[in-house]
N, C-alpha and C positions, 0 to 999 in steps of 0.2 A: 510847532515847538513841543506841544504836549505829546505828539506822536513820537518824536525823538526821545522824549523822556520815558515813555512807556517802553520803547525798544531798549533803552539803557537799563531800566528796572528789570526787564526780562532777562537780559544778559547777566545782571548781577545775581538774580535769583538762581539762574542756571549755574553760575560759577560757585556760589555759596553752597548750594545743595547738591553739588555733583558727587560728593562722597557720602551723602546721607542715604540711608536704606530706602526711603520713600522719595528719592530725588525726582522721580518722574512726575509726580502729581503737581507740585507747584510749577514746574517748568511747563507741563502741558497746559495748565490753567493760563499762565501768562502768555504762552505762545499762541494759544487759541484766541485770547483776548487781543493780542497784537495782530493776528491774522484778520480777525473780524473788523478791527478798526482800520486796518491797512487798506481794505478793499475800496472804501470810498475815496481814500487818498489817491490810489492808483487810477481810479476812474476819472477823478478830477484832473489829474496830471495828463491823462490821455486827451481829455476834452480841451484843455488849455494848449497842449502842444498841437492838436489838430487845428485849433483856431489860429495859432501862429503860422501854420502851413498855409491856411486859406488866405491869410492877410499878406502872404509872401514877405515875411520879415526876414532879416539876414540870418544866415547860418541854418538853412533848412535841414542839413544833415543831422544836426543836433536834435531838432524837433522830430525827425523821423526815428532817430535812435531812441528818444524818449517814448515815442508811441510804441515802438516795438518792445522795449524792455518793460514798460509799464503794462502793456497788454499781456505779456507772459506772466508777470507777477500777479496781475489781477486774475488770470485764469488759474494760477496756482493756488491762490487763497480763496477763490470763489466758493468751492465746496465747503470749506471750513466755515467761512462767514455765513453761508446760507444755512448750514446745520445749526450753528449757534443761534441765528435768528429764529429758526423753526423751534428750537428748544425754548427760547424766551417767549415766543408767541404761544407755544403750547402750555407754558406755565401759567399764563393768564386766562386760558380758556377753560 
């Protein structure tokens, strides 16, 4: 639920600041935060859909679709998430 709330906040910030001179900075911040927090969600979804496939539950096509879509999304946000984690870890060192 909090992930959905963050996505909604990101969209609201994007829409509200779209005409602002510095519109890119808040949108980039929230989009980066959303990408970093989405990565574990996509990985968890892949794992749970794979478990569903192994257990031979009904509707395997849905599970295969979830694995494929979530894998693509995880690959898309992985570089962003890892760069943010590197920046956070570098800030403590």
